[in-house]
C-alpha positions, -999 to 999 in steps of 0.1 A, spaced: 311 361 -116 338 344 -96 317 355 -63 286 341 -77 303 306 -88 320 306 -54 286 311 -37 271 284 -57 301 258 -50 298 266 -13 259 259 -16 263 225 -33 291 217 -8 268 222 19 241 204 2 266 174 -2 271 175 36 236 176 46 227 147 23 256 128 36 244 135 72 210 121 63 225 89 45 246 82 78 216 85 99 197 61 75 228 36 79 226 41 116 191 34 120 194 3 96 223 -13 117 206 -6 148 176 -25 133 197 -54 119 214 -58 156 178 -54 173 160 -81 150 124 -80 152 124 -76 193 128 -43 209 148 -44 241 139 -14 264 169 3 280 171 12 317 175 50 326 209 62 330 219 63 368 208 101 381 184 106 349 153 123 360 126 97 352 102 127 344 120 133 314 112 98 299 76 110 300 83 138 276 70 131 242 98 156 228 125 134 239 108 102 222 133 91 196 102 92 172 102 129 176 141 134 173 135 118 140 109 142 130 131 170 140 161 159 118 139 153 87 125 189 95 158 207 100 175 187 67 144 198 45 146 235 59 186 237 51 179 221 16 149 246 10 123 218 6 89 221 10 69 193 27 51 175 -3 29 156 22 -6 163 39 -17 189 11 -54 201 15 -78 184 -8 -112 201 -17 -133 180 -37 -136 142 -50 -101 126 -53 -105 115 -88 -84 119 -121 -82 155 -112 -85 173 -79 -85 205 -63 -53 206 -42 -40 236 -20 -67 256 -40 -51 246 -73 -67 224 -102 -44 195 -104 -40 163 -126 -42 137 -97 -20 106 -97 -19 102 -60 -52 83 -54 -63 48 -56 -94 56 -78 -83 28 -102 -117 27 -121 -130 61 -114 -156 49 -90 -150 75 -65 -176 101 -70 -197 80 -92 -233 92 -91 -245 54 -84 -220 51 -57 -229 81 -40 -267 73 -43 -262 40 -28 -243 57 3 -271 83 6 -298 56 8 -276 35 33 -274 67 55 -313 73 54 -319 36 64 -290 31 89 -275 63 98 -237 67 96 -226 43 123 -237 8 136 -222 26 170 -207 -8 185 -190 -41 172 -211 -66 152 -208 -89 180 -226 -65 205 -247 -46 182 -258 -73 159 -257 -71 119 -268 -49 93 -280 -65 61 -258 -43 40 -228 -57 57 -237 -92 52 -245 -85 14 -212 -70 9 -194 -100 22 -215 -125 1 -207 -104 -27 -169 -105 -18 -172 -142 -13 -185 -148 -48 -158 -125 -64 -131 -149 -48 -153 -181 -54 -149 -185 -16 -173 -201 8 -174 -170 30 -159 -136 38 -155 -112 68 -152 -73 66 -127 -52 90 -126 -15 92 -92 -12 84 -73 -26 55 -40 -24 75 -56 -39 104 -71 -70 84 -35 -82 78 -22 -73 112 -52 -91 130 -56 -121 106 -19 -130 107 -18 -121 143 -47 -142 154 -42 -172 132 -5 -180 138 19 -185 168 53 -193 178 57 -227 167 49 -213 130 66 -198 102 56 -168 80 75 -165 50 71 -134 27 81 -113 -4 111 -93 4 87 -64 -7 58 -73 15 33 -44 29 41 -32 63 7 -45 74 19 -79 70 53 -76 89 32 -61 118 8 -89 118 39 -115 120 53 -94 149 22 -99 168 16 -136 161 53 -140 173 57 -166 145 93 -171 131 97 -148 101 115 -153 68 117 -133 35 128 -143 0 140 -122 -30 112 -105 -47 90 -127 -70 115 -153 -68 95 -185 -63 125 -208 -68 143 -192 -36 112 -195 -17 111 -231 -28 149 -237 -18 141 -219 15 113 -242 23 132 -274 15 157 -263 41 134 -249 70 99 -264 65 104 -294 90 114 -271 118 76 -255 121 42 -266 124 24 -243 103 37 -223 72 20 -194 60 34 -179 24 24 -142 18 24 -125 -16 7 -93 -30 -15 -96 -60 2 -62 -75 29 -47 -55 21 -16 -45 56 3 -47 68 -14 -79 37 -20 -98 43 -57 -108 29 -92 -97 40 -126 -89 38 -159 -110 8 -172 -91 8 -206 -104 44 -212 -94 40 -202 -58 5 -223 -58 28 -254 -68 53 -245 -41 25 -240 -13 15 -276 -23 47 -292 -25 55 -281 10 21 -283 29 20 -246 35 -6 -221 33 -9 -192 8 -23 -157 12 -26 -132 -13 -32 -97 -5 -51 -80 -35 -53 -45 -21 -43 -32 -56 -48 -58 -80 -88 -62 -77 -101 -40 -103 -67 -41 -122 -58 -77 -130 -80 -103 -149 -104 -94 -180 -132 -85 -154 -111 -68 -126 -116 -102 -105 -78 -100 -96 -48 -122 -100 -66 -157 -99 -85 -143 -131 -55 -131 -145 -38 -165 -145 -71 -183 -150 -62 -206 -119 -90 -219 -95 -93 -195 -65 -99 -222 -40 -61 -232 -45 -53 -199 -25 -62 -202 13 -66 -169 22 -76 -138 0 -73 -103 15 -84 -74 -2 -93 -36 7 -121 -16 1 -101 17 -5 -88 12 -39 -112 3 -67 -141 -1 -43 -141 37 -32 -148 31 3 -126 23 36 -118 -12 51 -103 -44 43 -117 -84 42 -108 -116 41 -123 -145 20 -118 -182 22 -135 -212 36 -162 -213 63 -139 -223 88 -113 -195 82 -141 -170 84 -156 -183 115 -122 -183 133 -119 -147 126 -152 -136 135 -151 -155 169 -116 -145 178 -96 -118 157 -94 -89 180 -97 -63 154 -132 -77 144 -144 -87 178 -135 -57 197 -139 -30 170 -169 -13 157 -184 -28 128 -181 -14 93 -202 16 89 -232 8 67 -225 39 41 -191 26 36 -203 -11 31 -231 2 4 -204 24 -14 -180 -6 -17 -209 -32 -26 -224 -8 -53 -187 -1 -67 -181 -40 -69 -212 -45 -89 -203 -17 -114 -169 -34 -119 -183 -65 -130 -209 -50 -149 -186 -25 -169 -156 -46 -178 -146 -20 -202 -131 3 -173 -107 -24 -166 -96 -25 -202 -92 15 -204 -72 14 -169 -50 -12 -186 -46 8 -219 -39 39 -199 -10 22 -177 5 8 -211 5 45 -226 19 61 -196 47 37 -190 56 39 -229 57 77 -229 79 81 -198 102 51 -210 103 69 -244 119 99 -227 145 79 -212 128 78 -176 135 48 -155 100 31 -145 114 1 -126 99 -35 -127 64 -21 -134 40 -41 -156 23 -12 -175 -9 -15 -154 -20 10 -126 12 17 -106 42 33 -126 70 44 -104 96 66 -115 129 59 -99 147 90 -89 175 73 -68 173 98 -37 147 109 -13 158 145 -19 156 144 -56 121 127 -53 108 152 -30 121 182 -52 106 166 -82 71 162 -65 72 201 -56 82 211 -91 54 191 -106 29 202 -83 38 240 -93 29 227 -129 -4 213 -120 4 178 -112 0 159 -81 22 130 -74 38 120 -43 73 110 -36 81 76 -19 112 79 2 131 59 30 122 40 48 92 32 26 117 21 2 156 23 2 172 53 -2 186 46 -35 152 35 -48 134 67 -39 108 73 -64 73 93 -77 45 68 -77 19 75 -103 -14 58 -97 -31 58 -131 -71 57 -133 -93 46 -160 -108 80 -161 -73 98 -172 -76 108 -208 -48 104 -232 -43 143 -233 -35 141 -195 -13 116 -197 8 131 -226 12 166 -209 21 147 -175 49 128 -195 61 161 -211 62 181 -177 79 153 -159 106 153 -184 113 189 -181 109 188 -141 138 159 -141 159 182 -163 153 211 -140 165 192 -107 194 179 -125 
């Protein structure tokens, strides 16, 4: 028994050392980013260093980081929870690595992925247009289905017009990168999506952030700094993808008007979730949509397709269509994807009971989990329920253990979130049954006890 306890203690000590090493690496990475700011400064090769070695991808810092992570995972006996093979429709259930699972890792909020009507619309588009437009819309011309989708999206946001991009991430990058420049300021919520940060970097605008959902802090920031810049853009998310909460939109509209700023709202996760009929955060708060200057959304969540869009006034859309590189120099949205998104949008508006069922499912699951003493963070009991684990290693172990029990849910680990806020992120669908939610909450409680 003594030897067994000794081995156990040595194993725990070894694990502790590995965790400390990973955390030191994280701190060093954070310190380097803080020192460098948003500008990466290239370093000259050391004297005598062979330049050929600089062309070896195995020596790139990014690959060294990958090797470090793999080494730490191997020493801790952690299986990689990512890139699992799905075979079938990613709905409330899915076949993952050959196993039937309750699926909580897909954005299929209203259960429209795999809906026969959506699939039929996609098939008809393939029969009429093929699978690709084969060039940019500027070069190859328009397809009616692309224009129909843009008109429907503009109507959704009560806007003059809309423009569709082939990538949701690229929509933010190209829109912000094209519209703003070095004399402008972009100020954003501290938890804003990576795509917004990449767009700001491309624009070369000055960047500032304010504490999460803190409209008062934003107001104070703009009182101090507004006069230093020409244009100012405020960027929010309609529903925050990591925490599942939303901003007080009317307050932010007041602030943007007070300081003569522009307001952009990323509705990637809030369309289909917020509002009585799923029209998003403007419907939720019953505010005039035209008080928001730039509406952004994606087609890959509620609309069961792929791509992104911007809706707003005619001038905004014309600027993007005529000059945004991600639109002008990119192939147009595939007709099959446009058709799937358009049919999903129509079903959402025709069947608001789906939105109501999603809301009830989110509330039930959050209450079930909270009743077991599990931390679900700031979420508003909607479509995104985080389970805070407080460490990347624990989150990964928990994800793997749940997968063994037939539940597919992914860990969100550093650097996507702070190390101390690592979590599992449950995406709830309107098509999840009450029994599935209750069983999952029970398995989660048991798995948490197992990992300690």
